[in-house]
C-alpha positions as CSV (number, residue, x, y, z in Angstrom):
1,M,-75.6,69.9,-121.0
2,S,-77.1,70.7,-117.5
3,V,-77.8,74.2,-116.3
4,P,-75.8,75.2,-113.2
5,E,-77.8,75.7,-110.0
6,F,-77.1,78.8,-108.2
7,T,-77.2,78.1,-104.4
8,T,-75.6,81.1,-102.8
9,C,-75.8,84.9,-103.5
10,P,-72.6,86.3,-105.3
11,R,-73.1,89.6,-103.3
12,C,-73.6,88.6,-99.8
13,S,-73.2,84.6,-99.7
14,H,-76.6,84.0,-98.3
15,P,-78.4,81.0,-99.6
16,F,-80.6,81.6,-102.7
17,V,-84.3,80.5,-102.8
18,A,-84.8,78.7,-106.1
19,G,-88.2,79.5,-107.7
20,F,-89.8,80.8,-111.0
21,A,-90.4,84.2,-112.8
22,A,-93.5,84.3,-115.0
23,K,-92.7,85.1,-118.6
24,A,-96.0,86.8,-119.4
25,S,-95.2,89.8,-117.0
26,G,-92.2,90.7,-119.1
27,L,-88.7,91.5,-118.1
28,S,-87.8,95.0,-118.7
29,F,-84.3,96.4,-119.3
30,V,-83.3,99.9,-119.7
31,A,-79.6,100.6,-120.9
32,P,-78.2,103.8,-119.2
33,D,-77.7,105.6,-122.5
34,K,-81.3,105.4,-123.0
35,F,-82.0,108.1,-120.3
36,N,-80.2,110.6,-122.2
37,Q,-83.2,110.6,-124.7
38,F,-86.5,112.5,-124.1
39,A,-88.6,109.4,-124.5
40,F,-87.5,105.6,-124.9
41,V,-88.9,102.2,-125.0
42,D,-87.3,99.7,-122.6
43,E,-86.1,96.2,-124.0
44,D,-88.4,93.3,-123.0
45,L,-85.8,90.6,-122.5
46,A,-88.7,88.1,-121.9
47,K,-90.2,88.8,-125.4
48,A,-93.7,88.6,-123.7
49,G,-95.3,90.9,-126.3
50,L,-99.0,90.5,-126.2
51,T,-99.1,87.9,-123.6
52,K,-98.8,91.0,-121.2
53,L,-102.3,91.8,-122.2
54,L,-104.0,88.7,-123.7
55,P,-104.6,85.2,-122.0
56,S,-101.9,82.7,-123.0
57,K,-100.5,79.5,-121.7
58,A,-98.3,80.0,-118.7
59,K,-94.5,80.0,-119.1
60,Y,-91.8,80.4,-116.8
61,F,-88.1,81.3,-116.2
62,R,-85.8,79.8,-113.5
63,S,-85.1,82.4,-110.9
64,Y,-83.1,82.6,-107.7
65,L,-83.9,85.1,-104.8
66,C,-81.6,86.3,-102.2
67,R,-83.8,87.5,-99.2
68,G,-80.4,88.8,-97.5
69,C,-79.7,91.6,-99.8
70,E,-82.8,91.4,-102.0
71,L,-81.0,90.4,-105.2
72,Y,-83.1,88.6,-107.7
73,L,-81.4,86.6,-110.5
74,V,-83.7,85.5,-113.6
75,D,-82.5,83.0,-116.2
76,Y,-84.3,84.2,-118.9
77,G,-82.4,81.8,-121.6
78,T,-84.7,78.9,-121.1
79,V,-88.3,79.0,-121.1
80,L,-90.3,76.4,-119.3
81,S,-94.0,75.4,-119.7
82,R,-96.2,74.9,-116.7
83,H,-95.6,71.0,-116.7
84,E,-91.8,71.5,-117.0
85,A,-91.9,74.0,-114.1
86,E,-93.9,71.7,-112.0
87,R,-91.3,68.8,-112.6
88,V,-88.5,71.2,-111.7
89,A,-90.5,72.3,-108.6
90,E,-90.8,68.7,-107.6
91,S,-87.2,68.0,-107.7
92,L,-86.5,71.2,-105.8
93,A,-88.9,70.2,-103.1
94,G,-87.2,66.8,-102.9
95,Q,-83.9,68.6,-102.2
96,S,-85.3,70.5,-99.2
């Protein structure tokens, strides 16, 4: 099953720029109900763990950037190695 490619922004219909987000930097999410607490911990959707602090092999998520309205979509469901990301980047460059 192939992953759908996002080509246009759902918010403003400008074209997306396809790229990659680094997994090691983490992907923070805070649910609205957490703000009712005095102290809370964000949810790291990337499950980066100690890779935020320690050296590790590069891993990436596919991402899509809208420069028109500054929306950034990250598909964190699939992790790509550096080699896999390079292959995807080559195919994206061939489409330009």
